C-alpha positions as CSV (number, residue, x, y, z in Angstrom):
1,M,0.0,0.0,0.0
2,I,1.4,3.4,-0.9
3,K,0.7,6.7,0.9
4,I,-0.3,9.6,-1.1
5,P,-0.3,13.2,0.1
6,V,-3.7,14.8,-0.3
7,I,-5.6,18.0,0.2
8,Y,-9.3,17.5,0.4
9,T,-11.8,20.4,0.6
10,G,-15.0,18.3,0.3
11,K,-17.5,17.8,3.1
12,A,-17.8,14.0,3.0
13,N,-15.0,11.6,4.0
14,L,-11.9,11.2,1.8
15,P,-12.5,8.8,-1.1
16,D,-11.8,5.3,0.1
17,H,-12.1,1.7,-1.1
18,A,-15.6,0.4,-0.3
19,T,-14.4,-3.2,0.1
20,A,-11.1,-4.9,0.8
21,L,-10.8,-5.9,-2.9
22,S,-12.2,-2.7,-4.5
23,A,-9.9,-1.2,-7.2
24,G,-11.6,2.2,-7.3
25,M,-12.6,4.8,-4.9
26,D,-15.7,7.0,-5.4
27,L,-15.2,10.6,-6.2
28,R,-17.9,13.1,-5.1
29,A,-19.1,16.3,-6.6
30,N,-17.6,19.2,-4.6
31,I,-20.3,21.7,-5.5
32,F,-22.4,24.2,-3.5
33,S,-25.6,23.9,-5.5
34,S,-27.1,21.4,-7.9
35,I,-25.9,21.2,-11.6
36,I,-28.2,20.1,-14.3
37,L,-26.7,18.2,-17.2
38,Q,-29.0,18.5,-20.2
39,P,-29.0,15.8,-22.9
40,L,-25.6,15.7,-24.6
41,D,-24.3,18.4,-22.3
42,R,-20.9,18.1,-20.6
43,K,-19.4,19.8,-17.6
44,I,-16.3,19.6,-15.5
45,I,-17.3,18.8,-12.0
46,P,-14.8,19.6,-9.2
47,T,-14.1,17.0,-6.6
48,G,-12.2,19.0,-4.0
49,L,-9.4,16.4,-4.2
50,S,-5.8,17.4,-5.0
51,I,-3.0,14.7,-4.7
52,A,0.7,14.3,-5.1
53,L,1.3,10.9,-6.7
54,P,4.8,9.3,-6.6
55,Q,6.8,8.9,-9.7
56,G,5.7,5.9,-11.7
57,Y,2.0,6.2,-10.7
58,E,-1.1,7.7,-12.3
59,A,-4.7,8.1,-11.2
60,Q,-7.4,7.1,-13.6
61,V,-10.8,8.7,-13.5
62,R,-13.4,6.2,-14.6
63,P,-17.2,6.1,-14.9
64,R,-19.5,4.7,-12.2
65,S,-21.4,1.8,-13.8
66,G,-24.7,2.7,-12.0
67,L,-24.7,6.2,-13.4
68,A,-24.0,4.9,-16.9
69,A,-26.5,2.1,-16.8
70,K,-29.4,3.9,-15.0
71,Y,-29.0,7.4,-16.3
72,G,-26.7,7.4,-19.4
73,V,-24.2,9.6,-17.5
74,T,-20.5,8.8,-18.0
75,V,-17.0,10.2,-17.9
76,L,-16.3,11.7,-21.3
77,N,-12.5,11.1,-21.5
78,S,-12.6,7.8,-19.9
79,P,-10.3,6.9,-18.4
80,G,-9.1,10.4,-17.6
81,T,-5.4,10.4,-16.5
82,I,-4.1,12.4,-13.6
83,D,-0.3,12.6,-14.0
84,A,2.1,12.4,-11.1
85,D,3.1,16.0,-11.4
86,Y,-0.4,17.5,-11.5
87,R,-1.3,19.3,-8.2
88,G,-4.7,20.9,-9.0
89,D,-8.2,19.9,-8.2
90,I,-9.2,16.6,-9.9
91,G,-12.1,17.6,-12.1
92,V,-14.4,15.0,-13.7
93,I,-15.8,15.6,-17.2
94,L,-19.3,14.2,-17.1
95,V,-21.5,13.9,-20.1
96,N,-25.2,13.1,-20.3
97,L,-25.8,10.7,-23.1
98,S,-29.5,10.1,-22.3
99,Q,-32.5,12.0,-23.6
100,D,-33.4,13.3,-20.1
101,P,-31.8,16.0,-17.9
102,F,-29.7,14.7,-15.1
103,T,-29.2,16.6,-11.8
104,I,-25.9,16.4,-9.9
105,L,-26.3,17.3,-6.2
106,P,-23.5,18.4,-3.8
107,E,-21.5,15.3,-2.6
108,D,-23.1,13.0,-5.2
109,R,-20.7,10.1,-6.2
110,I,-19.9,10.9,-9.8
111,A,-16.9,8.8,-10.8
112,Q,-14.2,6.4,-9.6
113,L,-10.5,6.9,-9.1
114,V,-8.0,4.1,-9.6
115,V,-4.3,4.6,-8.8
116,A,-2.1,2.5,-11.0
117,Q,1.6,2.0,-11.8
118,Y,2.9,2.7,-15.3
119,S,6.1,2.5,-17.3
120,Q,7.6,5.1,-19.5
121,V,9.1,3.8,-22.7
122,K,11.9,4.7,-25.1
123,W,11.1,4.0,-28.7
124,E,13.5,1.8,-30.6
125,P,13.0,2.3,-34.3
126,V,13.4,-1.0,-36.3
127,E,12.8,-2.0,-39.9
128,F,10.7,-5.1,-39.0
129,L,8.7,-6.2,-36.0
130,P,9.2,-9.8,-34.7
131,D,6.5,-12.3,-35.9
132,S,3.6,-13.2,-33.6
133,E,0.7,-15.6,-33.7
134,R,-1.8,-12.8,-34.2
135,G,0.3,-10.7,-36.6
136,A,-1.4,-7.5,-37.8
137,G,-5.0,-8.7,-37.3
138,G,-7.2,-6.4,-35.3
139,F,-10.6,-4.9,-35.0
140,G,-12.4,-8.2,-34.4
141,S,-10.1,-10.4,-36.5
142,T,-10.1,-13.1,-33.8
143,G,-13.8,-13.6,-34.1
144,K,-16.9,-12.8,-32.1
145,K,-17.2,-16.0,-30.1
């Protein structure tokens, strides 16, 4: 388990893992009054959460499945990446893909945050790539079933 320095200005508790095996933590809307997302509307919703991730880590902002399935509301740039050197408020770009307005209330759970390790790469230009079983097949080339 890693420790991450955090500044949190929200009224609810800090985001936390709901169960021992949860990958994500719910992010809440840090707003003072309700926000209405009209159909196909998008807005950046502040969370009140600012973090200092260690080198080699990122935070991924992901949709909440319940909002997507029940209301058609999702994170537009999913997953949104929070880089280790970003220190501002984590904002969530929500979009309403339904035909009905959707109301966001203060402290509503609006997205999930997953902290993950990553690797940086150095490109090595070559003339040919090594063969593989799959080759260049993509976009469903392995079949539907």
